[in-house]
C-alpha positions in Angstrom: 136.6 315.3 17.7 139.6 315.1 15.4 139.9 317.0 12.1 139.4 315.2 8.9 141.8 315.2 6.0 141.3 318.2 3.7 139.6 316.1 1.0 136.9 314.6 3.2 136.5 317.8 5.3 135.8 319.7 2.1 133.2 317.1 0.9 131.5 316.2 4.1 131.5 319.1 6.5 128.6 321.0 4.7 126.6 317.8 4.6 126.9 317.3 8.4 124.6 320.3 8.9 121.8 318.5 7.1 122.4 314.8 7.7 123.5 314.1 11.3 124.9 310.6 10.7 127.6 312.1 8.4 129.3 313.0 11.7 130.5 309.4 11.9 133.3 310.4 9.5 134.8 312.6 12.3 135.5 309.5 14.4 138.9 307.9 14.3 137.5 304.5 15.0 135.4 304.7 11.8 138.1 306.2 9.7 140.7 303.5 10.6 138.2 300.8 9.5 137.4 302.7 6.4 141.1 303.2 5.6 141.8 299.5 5.9 138.9 298.5 3.7 139.7 301.1 1.1 143.3 300.1 0.8 142.4 296.4 0.7 139.9 296.8 -2.1 142.2 299.0 -4.1 145.0 296.4 -3.9 142.6 293.6 -4.7 140.9 295.4 -7.6 143.9 296.7 -9.4 146.3 293.9 -8.5 145.8 291.7 -11.6 146.3 294.7 -13.9 149.4 295.7 -12.1 150.8 292.2 -12.3 150.2 292.2 -16.0 151.9 295.6 -16.3 155.0 294.3 -14.5 155.1 291.2 -16.7 155.0 293.4 -19.9 157.9 295.4 -18.5 159.7 292.1 -17.6 160.3 293.3 -14.0 161.0 289.7 -12.9 162.7 288.4 -9.7 166.2 286.9 -9.8 166.3 283.9 -7.5 169.6 283.1 -5.7 171.3 280.0 -7.1 172.4 278.7 -3.7 168.9 278.5 -2.3 166.4 275.6 -2.2 165.9 274.0 -5.7 162.1 274.5 -5.5 162.7 278.2 -5.6 164.2 278.2 -9.1 160.8 278.0 -10.7 160.1 281.4 -9.2 162.6 283.1 -11.4 160.9 285.8 -13.5 157.9 286.2 -11.1 157.0 290.0 -11.2 158.6 291.9 -8.3 158.3 295.5 -7.1 154.9 294.6 -5.7 155.6 297.1 -3.0 154.4 299.8 -5.5 150.9 298.3 -5.3 151.0 298.4 -1.5 152.3 302.0 -1.3 149.8 303.2 -3.9 146.8 301.6 -2.2 148.0 302.9 1.2 148.6 306.4 -0.1 145.2 306.8 -1.7 143.6 305.5 1.5 145.5 307.9 3.8 144.7 310.8 1.5 141.0 310.0 1.8 140.8 309.0 5.5 143.9 310.3 7.3 144.3 313.5 9.2 147.0 315.2 7.1 147.2 318.0 9.6 148.8 315.6 12.1 152.6 315.8 12.0 153.1 312.2 12.9 150.8 310.9 10.1 152.5 313.1 7.4 156.0 312.2 8.7 155.2 308.4 8.7 153.8 308.7 5.2 156.7 310.7 3.7 159.4 308.5 5.3 157.7 305.3 4.3 157.5 306.4 0.7 161.2 307.5 0.9 162.2 304.0 2.0 160.0 302.5 -0.7 161.7 304.7 -3.3 165.1 303.4 -2.1 163.9 299.8 -2.4 162.6 300.5 -5.9 166.0 301.7 -7.0 167.5 298.5 -5.6 164.9 296.3 -7.3 165.3 298.1 -10.6 169.0 297.6 -10.4 168.6 293.9 -10.0 165.6 293.2 -12.2 166.1 295.6 -15.1 169.8 296.6 -15.1 170.7 293.0 -14.1 173.3 294.2 -11.6 174.2 291.2 -9.3 173.0 292.1 -5.8 171.5 295.4 -6.9 172.5 298.6 -5.2 175.7 298.5 -3.3 175.1 297.5 0.4 176.9 300.6 1.7 174.9 302.9 -0.5 171.6 301.4 0.5 172.6 301.5 4.2 173.7 305.1 3.9 170.3 306.2 2.6 168.5 304.1 5.1 170.4 305.9 7.9 169.7 309.3 6.3 166.0 308.7 6.1 165.9 307.3 9.7 167.9 310.2 11.0 165.6 312.7 9.4 162.6 311.0 11.0 164.2 310.7 14.4 165.3 314.4 14.4 161.8 315.6 13.6 160.3 313.5 16.4 162.9 314.7 18.9 162.3 318.4 18.2 158.6 318.3 17.6 157.2 315.8 20.1 153.5 315.2 20.9 153.4 315.0 24.7 150.9 315.8 27.5 151.3 319.2 29.1 154.0 319.3 31.7 155.5 315.9 30.6 158.1 317.0 28.0 160.6 314.4 29.2 158.1 311.7 28.1 159.1 312.2 24.5 162.6 310.7 25.0 161.7 308.2 27.8 162.2 304.5 27.3 159.4 302.2 28.3 159.7 298.4 28.8 156.9 295.9 28.2 154.9 294.9 31.4 156.3 298.0 33.3 154.1 301.0 33.7 156.8 303.7 34.2 159.7 304.7 32.0 163.1 303.3 33.1 165.3 306.1 31.7 165.2 309.4 29.9 167.5 309.0 26.8 167.8 312.7 26.0 169.6 313.4 22.8 170.7 309.8 22.6 167.1 309.0 21.7 167.8 310.1 18.1 170.5 307.4 17.7 168.4 304.7 19.4 165.4 305.5 17.1 167.7 305.6 14.1 168.8 302.1 15.0 165.2 300.9 15.5 164.1 302.2 12.0 167.1 300.8 10.1 166.9 297.5 12.0 163.2 296.8 11.4 163.5 297.8 7.8 166.3 295.3 7.2 164.7 292.6 9.3 161.5 292.6 7.3 163.6 292.7 4.1 165.5 289.5 5.3 162.2 287.8 6.1 160.8 288.3 2.6 162.0 285.0 1.2 159.0 282.8 1.0 155.6 283.3 -0.6 153.4 285.3 1.8 155.8 285.1 4.8 156.8 288.7 5.3 153.4 290.0 4.1 151.4 287.9 6.6 153.8 288.6 9.5 153.7 292.3 8.7 149.9 292.3 8.8 149.9 290.6 12.2 152.4 293.2 13.6 150.7 296.2 11.9 147.2 295.3 13.2 148.5 294.8 16.7 150.4 298.2 16.6 147.3 299.8 15.2 145.3 298.6 18.2 147.9 299.8 20.6 148.2 303.2 18.8 144.5 303.7 19.1 144.5 303.0 22.8 147.6 305.1 23.4 145.7 308.2 22.1 142.8 307.8 24.5 143.5 309.4 27.8 140.7 307.6 29.7 141.9 304.2 28.5 145.6 304.8 29.1 144.7 306.1 32.6 142.8 302.9 33.4 145.6 300.7 32.0 148.3 302.9 33.5 150.2 303.1 30.3 151.8 306.0 28.4 149.4 308.5 26.8 150.4 310.2 23.5 148.1 313.0 22.3 146.6 312.2 18.9 148.4 308.9 18.7 145.2 307.3 17.6 145.7 309.0 14.3 148.7 306.7 13.8 146.2 303.8 13.9 144.6 305.2 10.7 147.9 305.2 8.9 148.6 301.6 10.1 145.1 300.5 9.1 145.7 301.8 5.6 149.1 300.0 5.4 147.6 296.8 6.9 144.7 296.8 4.5 147.0 297.3 1.5 149.2 294.4 2.7 146.1 292.1 3.1 145.0 293.0 -0.5 148.5 292.3 -1.7 148.6 289.0 0.2 145.8 287.7 -2.0 148.3 287.6 -4.9 151.5 287.0 -2.8 150.2 283.8 -1.1 151.6 280.5 -2.3 152.2 280.1 -5.2 153.0 283.8 -5.4 152.0 285.8 -8.5 154.0 288.8 -7.4 156.7 289.6 -4.9 156.9 292.8 -2.9 160.6 293.2 -3.4 162.7 295.7 -1.5 160.2 298.3 -2.7 157.8 296.9 -0.2 159.9 295.2 2.5 162.1 298.2 3.3 159.2 300.5 3.5 156.9 298.2 5.6 159.7 297.4 8.0 160.6 301.1 8.4 156.9 302.0 8.9 156.6 299.4 11.7 159.7 300.7 13.4 158.7 304.4 13.1 155.1 303.7 14.4 156.5 301.8 17.4 158.7 304.8 18.2 155.9 307.3 18.0 153.8 305.4 20.5 156.8 304.5 22.8 156.7 300.8 22.1 160.3 300.5 20.7 161.3 297.7 23.1 157.9 295.9 22.8 158.6 295.7 19.1 161.3 293.1 19.9 158.6 290.9 21.3 155.9 291.7 18.8 158.2 291.4 15.9 160.0 288.4 17.3 160.0 286.5 14.1 161.6 289.4 12.2 164.2 289.5 15.0 164.8 285.8 14.7 165.3 286.1 11.0 167.8 288.9 11.3 169.7 287.2 14.2 170.0 284.0 12.2 171.8 285.9 9.4 174.1 287.7 11.9 175.0 284.4 13.7 175.5 282.5 10.4 177.9 285.2 9.0 179.7 285.6 12.3 180.1 281.9 12.8 181.5 281.4 9.3 183.9 284.2 9.6 185.2 283.2 13.0 185.1 279.4 12.8 184.6 278.7 9.1 181.5 276.7 10.1 177.8 277.3 9.6 175.2 277.1 12.4 172.2 276.7 10.0 171.9 274.9 6.7 171.1 278.3 5.2 170.2 281.7 6.5 167.8 283.5 6.9 166.4 280.7 9.1 163.2 280.1 7.1 165.4 278.5 4.4 167.0 276.3 7.1 163.6 274.8 7.8 163.0 274.2 4.1 166.3 272.4 3.8 165.5 270.0 6.7 162.3 269.0 4.9 159.5 271.4 5.7 157.4 272.5 2.8 157.4 276.2 2.1 153.7 276.5 3.0 154.3 274.8 6.3 157.2 277.1 7.2 155.0 280.2 6.4 151.9 279.0 8.3 153.9 278.0 11.4 155.8 281.3 11.4 152.4 283.1 11.2 151.1 281.1 14.2 154.2 282.1 16.2 153.6 285.7 15.1 150.0 285.6 16.4 151.1 284.2 19.7 153.7 287.0 20.1 151.0 289.6 19.2 148.7 288.3 21.9 151.5 288.4 24.4 152.2 291.9 23.3 148.6 293.0 23.8 148.6 291.3 27.2 151.6 293.4 28.3 149.3 296.5 28.4 147.4 295.2 31.4 149.6 292.8 33.2 151.4 294.4 36.2 
């Protein structure tokens, strides 16, 4: 059995002595489902009110002028929808998460920190009307600081099986059962790069209605399943994959985040009534990267989040090509805009990218058993 969060423990522990089925609240499998449903219903229920609230405050999106013409009609659509996701997720974690677990608390705090950073950027663009929002260097500095704080805590306070302390800084590859190298102190720098990279990759992907949200749900649900398995010694022994004590608690956090994203997707789907903004994308991307690190699936994340990687690479290649050759590789970057400009409807781009994301998720799950 795993301890409940303080709130539910206080409410339900006395009742377990009289009603036996209340013990179901002790099980991680039940709590992760409950966390997802709670966050989803909160986002769905309070979504319309939150959208009206943002409209009154005139927190509207500024659409880039050099993008597809069809996007100009989106100017003024409420942004900062990440606040809805973060609030729904936080309430759910408070109710269902084990706050005594260092990893859960660390994920929660660092995710909210990245969301706060994104909020400042969104506020600068939407309210203060500063072109481009926060300076790129400033935003990057704070991303590095948050990621470094996370990586340092994980390095010095690892959850590892007894006698396997080196596992905490070991690097595992998909489809291989044993680690290939012990990174030692360099793990901190590698993890920092993972968190900042995934945070920015999701941010770059957030350019079409429902695209980043739907892809995030696919990745989060897959990571939640892997995290749950990673915390079960019998299952990890059978699959011959790495075991991380209490890692299944991470699945509760991911379930809450995934549920909140699904609830948000109801309003973010085409035509979007609200955008998540940097408030949501920086936080969701960071949470994905941090979760992958905690369950030793950093490299697998390249496969699982392949669409995010493709989006980020398209920007890097486009900028690099233009600076070196004064020529563009794509009609526009990130690459989802390229497909729009060659004639694909926005909805078609989103759905096809989702399909590719599902295929990558299935392949990622298959990596647990193959070889």
